[in-house]
N, C-alpha and C positions, 0 to 999 in steps of 0.2 A: 871539709874542703868545699869551696864554692865552685860551681860549674857555670859556664856561659849559658845564657838562655837562648836556645835556637829559635829563630823567627825568620819568616820571609817578608821582605819589605815591599810595599807598593811604591815605586819611585816615579810613577807617572807624573810629569810636570814638576818634579822636585829638582832644585838646583844642586848639582854635585860637582865637585872640583877634583881634578887629578893633577897632582904636582909631579913634574919630572918629564923626561922624554925617553924615547927608545921603545923597545919591544914590550916591556912590562907596562909602561904607561899606555901604549896603544891598546894593549889587551884590556886594561881596565876601562879605558875610554869606550871601547867597542861594547863591552859587557854592560856598562851603565846606560849607554844609548839604546841597546837592545831592550833594556828594562823600562824604557820610556822616560828616562831622566833627561833634564836639561843640563848638558855636561859642558863644563868650562875647563880647558886645559891650560895649565900654567907651566911653561917650559923654562922661564927665567928664574932667577933666585927668588924664592917665594917670600911673601910678606904676610903678616897676620891679617892685614886688611883684605887679602885675597879670599878670606873665609867669610866675609860679610855676606849675609843672605843665603848662605849654603845650608843644606840639610845634612849632607854627608861629604866627606873628603878623604882622598887617598893620596899618600905620598909614596913615590917610588924612589925617592932619594935614599941612597945608602950612606946616610950621614946622620948619626944619632943626635948631633947638635941641632941640625935643621929640624929634624923630626920632633925633638923636644919642644922647640919654640912653637911649631905648628900645633903640636898636641896640646900644649897649655893654652894657646889661643883658641883652639877648637873647644876645649873644655869650658872656657869662659863664655863662649858664644852658644853653647849647647849644640855643637855640631858633632855628629858621629865621625870618628876619625880612625883611620887605619894607616899604619906605616909598614910597608912590606918588609918582612924579615926583621922586624924590630918590635917584638911582643910588649916590652915595657911601655911603648908609645902607641898602643892599640886599645880602642874601646870595643872593637869587634874584629872577628877574623873571617877571612874568605875561605869557605869550604871547598873541597873538591866536588864538582858537580857532574852527575850523570843524568841526561835528559832522554826521554822517549815521549815525544808529543807533549801532552799536558803533565806527564809524570816528571817530577824533579826530585832526585835523591841527592841530599847534601851530606857530605862526610867531613868531620872536623876532628883534629887532634888537639883543639884548644891552643893552637900555636906551638905545641911541643915538637911535632914532627910532621909537617905538611906532606913530606914524601910518602909517609905511610898511608895518609888519606888518599893520595893519588893511586898508589898500588891497590888499595881496597876498591877504589872506583873502577880500576881496570878489571878486577875480578868480577865486580858486580855487573859490568857491561856484558860479560859473557853469559850472564844468567837472565838479566832483564833486557830483553830485546824489543824490536819494534812492535811486537804483538801487544805490549802493554799500552803503547800510545794508541793503537787501534782500538783496544778494549775501552779506553777512556772516551774515545769518540762515541762508541756505542752507548756507554754509560750516560754521557751527556744527552744523548737522544731520548733516553727513557726517564731521565730524572724528573721531568715535569709530570709524567703520568704517575709515577710513584708518589711524588710529593703531594699531588692534588687528588690522591685516591680516596681520601676520607678515612683512611685506616689510621690506627694509633701509631705513635712513634715506635713502639716496640715491634709492631707488625712490619712497619716500613723498614726498620733496621734488619729484621729477619729476612725480608725480601732481598735487601742489598747483599747480605752474606750468601744467600742462595745463588745470586747472580755471580758474585765473585768466585764462589766455590764450584760453579758449574763448569762444564767442559769448554766454555767459550774461549778461554785463553789458549788452551791447547789447540783448539780448532783454528784459531787465528795464527798460531805459531806454524801450523802446517798449511797456511794459505786457503783455509776453508771458511771464508767470511760469511757466506750465505748460511752455512750450517751453524756458525756461531750466533748469527742473528736469530735463527730459528730456535736455538737452545734458550736464548734469553727471552724471546717472545713466549715460549711455552711456559716459562716460570711466571711471567706476568699474567698470562691468561689463567693460570691456576690460582694465583694469589689475589688478583684484583678483580672484584665483581664487575661484570659488564653491565652498562645501563640497558634497560629494556628497549627492544627495537619496536617502533610503531608498526602496526599493521598497514601494509601499503595501500589497501583499499579504503579502510575506515579511519585510519589515523589513531586507532585505539591500541594501547599497549596491553600486553598480556596481564599486567597487574591491575588495570582498571576496567577491563572488559566486562567483568561480572557486575561491577557497580553500575555501568551504563545500561546493561541489560535489564537491571532491576528498576530503573527510573521510569 
């Protein structure tokens, strides 16, 4: 059995078309705009030419005949196409999404039962709260220090797991951000060698002081 390939698309500056009108069309228009896409809405009876120049298209028409024509036209043009509630005319599916800051969790049933994905998302929301978004903000602030530490990939990977497994998430969950920052800072101070500090008076570091004294 083949499975859909999950992927997150960068739609910034990409032309996307939404066919149809009403709440479903408005929802897709808003979601695509939020992703940075250049969105064109077609509320009249769609034509294959409406797909010209598009990267992705969505049909909210509940008409398999219209969707079939658009699907075939999209396939000829290499346009990614989705027809809502019409799996035979889909090249991709919209997952149920749970967001917390930079964290995005996508759930899909491969078009078999979207309602199940929604229920799973609701359960996940009770477990993955705003502390995860806050944690990722902290992670972004230390990423450069770890990346440019000069340590091997294996060591850097180990540091990241120490940070993730630290008490930081639980501290953020209980609104103790300062303590979370301190917990992460302690790990970095233990794992990443600090550069030598020059002597304030002579400008000589502890590592080269002996060499200068012998010259």
